[in-house]
LOMAR-250488 format. One record per atom (N, C-alpha, C, O): residue in one letter; atom name; y, x, z. Coordinates in steps of 0.1 Angstrom, whole numbers. Atoms other than C-alpha are relative to their C-alpha. Layout:
<recs>
- gupa  vexro  yy  xx  zz
- A  CA  Y  X  Z
...
</recs>
This chain:
<recs>
- gupa  vexro  yy  xx  zz
- V  N  -12  9  0
- V  CA  0  0  0
- V  C  12  9  0
- V  O  13  18  8
- A  N  -13  -8  1
- A  CA  34  14  -10
- A  C  10  -5  10
- A  O  11  -17  13
- Q  N  -11  4  -9
- Q  CA  61  15  15
- Q  C  13  -1  -6
- Q  O  16  8  -15
- S  N  -13  1  6
- S  CA  95  3  6
- S  C  11  6  10
- S  O  8  5  22
- S  N  -11  -6  -9
- S  CA  127  19  20
- S  C  10  -11  2
- S  O  14  -19  -8
- W  N  -11  10  -3
- W  CA  153  -3  37
- W  C  12  7  5
- W  O  10  17  11
- P  N  -3  12  8
- P  CA  180  -12  31
- P  C  -3  4  -15
- P  O  -2  15  -19
- R  N  2  -2  14
- R  CA  173  -17  -6
- R  C  13  4  -7
- R  O  24  -1  -2
- P  N  -13  -4  7
- P  CA  198  -2  -30
- P  C  6  -12  -7
- P  O  -1  -21  -12
- Q  N  -7  11  7
- Q  CA  224  -26  -45
- Q  C  -2  2  -15
- Q  O  0  12  -21
- R  N  2  1  14
- R  CA  216  -36  -80
- R  C  7  -12  -6
- R  O  7  -22  1
- P  N  -6  12  6
- P  CA  234  -59  -104
- P  C  -11  -11  -2
- P  O  -22  -8  -5
- M  N  9  12  1
- M  CA  219  -94  -106
- M  C  -3  -3  -15
- M  O  -13  -10  -18
- G  N  2  3  14
- G  CA  221  -94  -144
- G  C  7  -12  -6
- G  O  5  -15  -18
- A  N  -8  12  5
- A  CA  244  -124  -147
- A  C  15  4  2
- A  O  19  9  12
- A  N  -14  -2  0
- A  CA  280  -122  -155
- A  C  7  -12  6
- A  O  2  -23  5
- A  N  -8  11  -6
- A  CA  306  -143  -136
- A  C  7  -7  -11
- A  O  12  -1  -20
- S  N  -7  8  10
- S  CA  321  -171  -156
- S  C  13  -4  6
- S  O  14  -6  18
- S  N  -12  5  -5
- S  CA  356  -182  -153
- S  C  3  -14  -5
- S  O  -2  -18  -17
- S  N  -3  14  4
- S  CA  368  -218  -155
- S  C  12  0  -9
- S  O  22  8  -7
- P  N  -11  1  10
- P  CA  390  -227  -184
- P  C  13  -7  5
- P  O  23  -8  -1
- G  N  -11  8  -6
- G  CA  413  -248  -161
- G  C  -3  -15  -4
- G  O  -13  -18  -8
- G  N  2  14  3
- G  CA  419  -285  -166
- G  C  -8  -7  10
- G  O  -9  -3  22
- F  N  8  8  -9
- F  CA  397  -311  -151
- F  C  -14  -1  -5
- F  O  -16  -5  -17
- R  N  14  1  3
- R  CA  359  -310  -151
- R  C  -4  -15  0
- R  O  0  -22  9
- V  N  5  13  0
- V  CA  342  -342  -161
- V  C  -12  -1  9
- V  O  -22  5  6
- F  N  11  1  -9
- F  CA  320  -352  -132
- F  C  -8  -14  -2
- F  O  -20  -15  2
- R  N  6  13  1
- R  CA  313  -389  -140
- R  C  7  -7  -11
- R  O  19  -6  -13
- I  N  -6  9  10
- I  CA  318  -414  -168
- I  C  -5  -14  3
- I  O  -17  -16  4
- H  N  4  13  -4
- H  CA  319  -450  -159
- H  C  -5  -8  -12
- H  O  2  -8  -23
- P  N  5  8  11
- P  CA  298  -473  -181
- P  C  10  -11  -4
- P  O  17  -17  5
- G  N  -9  10  5
- G  CA  319  -495  -203
- G  C  14  5  -1
- G  O  23  -2  -6
- S  N  -14  -6  1
- S  CA  350  -472  -200
- S  C  2  5  -14
- S  O  -8  8  -21
- P  N  -3  -6  13
- P  CA  367  -458  -231
- P  C  -7  14  -1
- P  O  -12  18  -11
- A  N  7  -13  0
- A  CA  352  -424  -221
- A  C  -15  -1  -3
- A  O  -21  8  -8
- S  N  14  2  3
- S  CA  317  -438  -223
- S  C  -3  -2  -15
- S  O  -14  -1  -19
- Q  N  2  1  14
- Q  CA  323  -443  -260
- Q  C  3  13  -8
- Q  O  4  13  -20
- T  N  -3  -13  6
- T  CA  329  -406  -266
- T  C  -12  9  2
- T  O  -23  4  7
- D  N  11  -10  -1
- D  CA  307  -375  -267
- D  C  3  9  12
- D  O  -3  20  12
- L  N  -2  -8  -12
- L  CA  320  -362  -233
- L  C  -13  3  7
- L  O  -21  -6  8
- E  N  13  -4  -7
- E  CA  293  -343  -214
- E  C  4  3  15
- E  O  12  11  18
- V  N  -2  -1  -15
- V  CA  293  -347  -176
- V  C  -4  14  4
- V  O  -14  20  0
- F  N  2  -14  -6
- F  CA  296  -313  -158
- F  C  4  11  -9
- F  O  10  21  -5
- F  N  -2  -11  10
- F  CA  299  -293  -190
- F  C  14  0  -6
- F  O  19  10  -11
- D  N  -13  1  6
- D  CA  333  -306  -203
- D  C  11  1  9
- D  O  11  -4  21
- F  N  -12  -1  -7
- F  CA  367  -297  -191
- F  C  11  -6  -9
- F  O  13  -3  -20
- I  N  -11  6  8
- I  CA  397  -319  -202
- I  C  12  9  2
- I  O  17  11  14
- L  N  -12  -9  -1
- L  CA  426  -295  -210
- L  C  13  -6  -3
- L  O  23  -3  3
- E  N  -12  8  4
- E  CA  451  -319  -226
- E  C  -3  -14  -1
- E  O  -14  -18  -6
- V  N  0  14  3
- V  CA  457  -356  -226
- V  C  12  -3  -8
- V  O  24  -1  -4
- G  N  -11  1  9
- G  CA  478  -365  -256
- G  C  5  14  -3
- G  O  -2  23  -7
- S  N  -6  -14  2
- S  CA  502  -335  -258
- S  C  3  6  14
- S  O  10  16  14
- V  N  -3  -4  -13
- V  CA  503  -330  -220
- V  C  -11  10  5
- V  O  -23  5  6
- A  N  10  -9  -5
- A  CA  485  -298  -208
- A  C  -2  -3  15
- A  O  7  -4  22
- V  N  3  4  -14
- V  CA  467  -307  -175
- V  C  -6  12  8
- V  O  -11  10  18
- N  N  5  -12  -8
- N  CA  457  -271  -165
- N  C  11  7  8
- N  O  8  17  15
- A  N  -11  -6  -8
- A  CA  491  -263  -150
- A  C  0  -6  14
- A  O  -4  -18  16
- P  N  1  5  -14
- P  CA  494  -267  -112
- P  C  9  -13  2
- P  O  5  -21  11
- D  N  -9  12  -1
- D  CA  522  -293  -116
- D  C  -4  -11  -10
- D  O  4  -21  -11
- A  N  4  10  10
- A  CA  503  -313  -143
- A  C  -3  -13  7
- A  O  -9  -14  17
- D  N  2  14  -5
- D  CA  502  -351  -138
- D  C  -12  -6  -8
- D  O  -9  -13  -18
- F  N  12  4  7
- F  CA  466  -358  -150
- F  C  0  -15  0
- F  O  -1  -22  -11
- A  N  1  14  -1
- A  CA  466  -394  -138
- A  C  12  -7  -8
- A  O  9  -17  -15
- G  N  -11  6  8
- G  CA  501  -401  -153
- G  C  -3  2  -15
- G  O  1  -8  -22
- A  N  3  -2  15
- A  CA  490  -386  -187
- A  C  -11  -10  -4
- A  O  -10  -16  -15
- V  N  10  10  4
- V  CA  459  -409  -187
- V  C  6  -14  0
- V  O  3  -21  -10
- K  N  -6  14  0
- K  CA  479  -440  -177
- K  C  9  -2  -12
- K  O  10  -13  -17
- A  N  -9  1  11
- A  CA  504  -432  -205
- A  C  -8  -4  -13
- A  O  -2  -9  -22
- G  N  8  3  12
- G  CA  475  -435  -230
- G  C  -8  -13  1
- G  O  -16  -16  -7
- K  N  8  12  -3
- K  CA  462  -468  -216
- K  C  2  -10  -12
- K  O  13  -12  -17
- D  N  0  10  11
- D  CA  452  -494  -243
- D  C  4  5  -14
- D  O  8  -3  -22
- K  N  -3  -6  13
- K  CA  458  -470  -272
- K  C  -8  12  -2
- K  O  -12  19  8
- P  N  8  -12  2
- P  CA  439  -442  -288
- P  C  8  12  5
- P  O  20  14  3
- T  N  -6  -11  -6
- T  CA  446  -410  -269
- T  C  -9  12  -3
- T  O  -21  12  -1
- K  N  7  -12  3
- K  CA  437  -375  -280
- K  C  -3  8  12
- K  O  7  10  20
- L  N  4  -9  -11
- L  CA  418  -353  -255
- L  C  -3  13  -6
- L  O  -11  14  -15
- T  N  4  -13  3
- T  CA  416  -316  -258
- T  C  -11  4  10
- T  O  -8  5  22
- V  N  11  -2  -9
- V  CA  382  -307  -243
- V  C  -6  14  -3
- V  O  -8  18  -14
- F  N  8  -13  1
- F  CA  365  -273  -236
- F  C  -14  -3  5
- F  O  -16  -9  15
- N  N  14  1  -3
- N  CA  327  -272  -235
- N  C  -6  13  0
- N  O  -18  15  3
</recs>
């Protein structure tokens, strides 16, 4: 039986850290909502812009941008 030495040497895990693109991550899509009629992917998609409003800035008003697009087609810029 081979003996191991402790503490073990530090080795890289082999995975690189990923960074978030900003914006808002899609965690849930309500059935029957306008979002349910799109190809948004829960957990993997980040909404970066609603209309022409960038929502990745600290002072961005995501809810206000969504409300401004109520009852009309609204362009979403999405990162996946």
